[in-house]
Structures are given as C-alpha cells and as structure tokens.
N, C-alpha and C positions, 0 to 999 in steps of 0.2 A: 753589464752589456746592454741592458734594457735602456739605460740612460743615454748611451751612445746612439742607439736607434732613434730614441725620442728627439735628441738634439739634431740628428741628421734630417729627420722628418720636418722638424721645425725650421731648420735652416733651408731645407729644400722648398718648403712652402713660402718662406720669406723671399727666397730667391726668385721663385716663380712670380710672385706678386710684383717684386721689384722689376723683373724683366718685362712684365706686362706694362707697368707704368713707364718704363724707359722707352719701349716701343711707341707708346702713345705720345710721350713727350717729344720724341724725335720726329714724329709725323705732324706735330702741331707747333708751328713757329712761335706761337704765343707762350709756350711753356719751355722755351729754349733755356731759360735761366734755371729751370728745375733739373736739367739733365745731369750736371755734375753731382748734385746731392743724391739723385736717384742711382747714378752709376756707382757712387761711393757705397751706398747701402747694398747694392747688388754684389759688389766685390766683397763686402764683409760677410754677407750670407754665403756666398760661394766658398770663401775662405774657411768659414766655420764648418760647412759641409765637408770640405776636403780634410780638415784637421780631425774631425770626429770620425770620418770614414777610415782614416789611417789608424786612429786609436782602436776603432772597432776591429779592423783587420788584424792589427798586431795582437790584441787580446784574444781574438778568436783563434789565431794561428797558435798562440802559446797554449791555449786550452786544448786544442786538437792534438798538439804535440804531447801534452801531459797525459791525455787520454790514451794516446797510442803507446806511450811508455808504460802506463799502468797495464795496458793490454798485453804488452810483451812480457812484463814481469809476472803477470798472471799465467801466461803460457809457460814461462820458466818454472813457476811453482808447481806445475802439473807434471813436469819431467820426472822420471823415476830413477832412483838410486838403489843399488844393492848394498845393504849393510853387511850381511853375512849370508850363509847358505840358505837361511830360512826367512830372511826379511828383505823385502823390497818396498821402499817407501818413496812417496813423492817429495820433491824438494821442500814443499810447504810444511812437511812434518818436522823439519829442522828449525822452524821459526821459534825463537825464544830459547833454543837449545844449543845452536852452533852457528858459527860464522863460516860459511862455506867459501872455499876458494876454488873456482873452476878453472882448470887448465885445459887448453885445447891445442894440440899440435902433434907433430910426428913423434915416433917412439923416442928418438934421440932427445927431443925437447923435454918430454916427460921424465926421462931418466936423469937428465942433467938437473931438472927442477927438484927431483927426488934427492939427488946428492947434495945440492946446494942448501936444501932445507935442514940438513942434519944438525948443524950447530944451533938451530933455533927451535928444535923439536919441542923441548919442554916449555919454552916461553910461548910457542904457538898454541900448545894444548891448554896452557893456563888461560889463554884468551879465547878458548873454545873454537879454535880454528881447525877445520877438517878439510882435507883436500879431495877434490873430485877430478881425477885425471881422465880426460877424453882423448883417445888416440885417433888421429885423423888419417894415418897411412895404413891402417889395417893390421899393423904389427902390435901384438900384445907385449907390453914391457914386462920384464922380469925383475922385480925389485929384490935386491940382495940385502938380507938382514944378517947381522952378526948373531950367530946362535950360541956363542960361548956363554958359559955360566955366569961369568963376572959381569957381562953386559946384558944379562937377561932382562933387567928392568928397563934399560934404555931401549932394547929391541922391542919390548912390549909397547912402549910409547911411540916408537917409529911405526909399528904396525897400526896402532890406533889412528895416528895422524893420516895414514895413507890407506885406511881400510875400505873406503867407499869406492864404488865403481858404477858408472852410469849404465843403464840398461835401455833397450830400444834405441840403438845407435842412430837409426834414421831420424827419429824425432829430435835427438840432441843435435845432430848434424844440420838439420833444417833450421832449428832455432839459432844456432851459432852462425850459420851462413847469412841469415836475415840480419843479425846484429852486425856482422862485418860489413854488409852492404850499406846499412844505415850509417855506419861510422866511417865509410870510405876506406876500409881496410881490405887488403888483398885476401882472397879466399884461402891462399896458401900460407898466410902469416900465422905463426903461433901466437896465441893470446891468453890472457888470464882475466878473470872477473872475480872481484871480491864482494861478497854479500854481507849485509849487516845482519844483526840478530833477528830483525823483523823480516828478513828475506829479500829486502830491496837491494839493488846494486849500489854499492858505495864507491867502487873504483874499478877501473879496467885499464888494460894497456896491451901493447904489442911487445912480445918478448917474454923474458923470464920474470916470474913474480918477485917482487921486492920483499923477501921474507923479513929483512931487517926493518923495513918501513912498517910492516904490519905489527911487529913487536913494539916499535916505538909509538905508533899511533893508537893502537887498540888497548883499552884498559883490561886488566885481568878480571876474571869473574869471581875470584876468591881472594880473601885476605883483606888487608887494610883498605884498599881502594875500591873494593866492591861496594856498590850502592852510591858512593860519593861521585863516581864517574858515570853513573847510569845516564844514558842519553847521549854520551860522547862517543857514539859509534861511527861517526863520520857522516857527512852530509850525503844526501841522495843525489846521484848524478842524473 
C-alpha cells in the first residue's frame, strides 16, 4: 500500500506542475503550440492518480474487511460452551480437536436437524464434527435417544455428537445477530455455521445443515486418509 501512496503523491505532484504549466501556456500566446503536449501530460498524471487511488481504496477496503472478519472470529472464539456438568470451555479450546457446527434457530429447527443427522452420526464423528445447538425461541429441545441395549453404542455416539451446549445466551445471540446483519439475513432465519479445525468459519448458510455435504467434503481424522488430507479442511469464508 505504501507504493500506491507514493505513486499517488508522484502523480499528484506531476499533475500540479503540469497544471501550472498549462495555465502559463494558456495565458501566453507565444506558447500556444505547447498547450496540447502539456494537456496530454496533465491527463496522464491525473489518470495515474485516479488509477492508483482506486487500487489503494480497493486494497484498503479488503484489508479492513479481513481485519473485521478476524475480529468477529476472535469474538466467536471467546464464546463459551458447556461440555458436561463440570466443564465450560471457550470455542477456542476446540481448535485442533473438533470441527464445530453451530446451529441457531427455533426448537423445531434444532430438533429436525437432530433427526436428520442420525444417518450420518458415525461419519460426522470420524471427521471430529460436534454440534453446538443454540435455540432462539427460548424453548429447550428435548433430544430423544434410543436407550435399548442393542443400540447402546449408537446412542453413545449420538449423545457425543450432540453433547455441547452454548452458555451465556445473550453473548451468543449478540454475536449471531451481528453475523446475520452483515450477511443480510433476517434475524428470524435459522442458520448454521461450520468451523474448521483451526476455529475459522469454513461455511455457513440459511436453513438446515447439509450433513451429507460435511461427510463428503471433510476428511476423516483417523485411518488411511489421516495426514494425507491434512489442510483440506475447506477454504476460509
């Protein structure tokens, strides 16, 4: 960006000199033949200033947007999650350990997301996906788990996938409302956010989370593909 400023200053100085020369030439009939050349030089200088000013503005805008995004992600990392009765951790504590999928919507949205995730439970856990359901209508959803002995292992995995719960609801609500405003999404719309292993947002959308897409796009953390697909966690949005 320093170079843009330098070029703008150089072009501005050149334009000032050319403008001074043009005024002098216009007021002196004996220099009338110099006017076209001076005007051409002035146009070039002004054009250069305009181009570099635009490039500077574009890069500065992109830089500010990136800084704002990093600030929002840092705020997200400070939000807290209840793991169990004894542990409450910030989102940042899950970096390198889990890919969080944050759901925000009314009770019906959370319950339907819970039901639709069932066929993908094992595959999601293999990819270190953990769900953070945030209910926006004040109704606490009651997740139904099959307690039969033959499905004991499956139920344990279901509980693990859905074991997290956000705490300090006002802070979560404020952060989500800000995100919706920036994205131009209605405050009433149910949304999901998918985080990478490093805690940065890799995807988001309105409506139900695409569990099948998560399974297809995210590499498992164990087995043959572990290590080979490191870094293929999705681009940052």
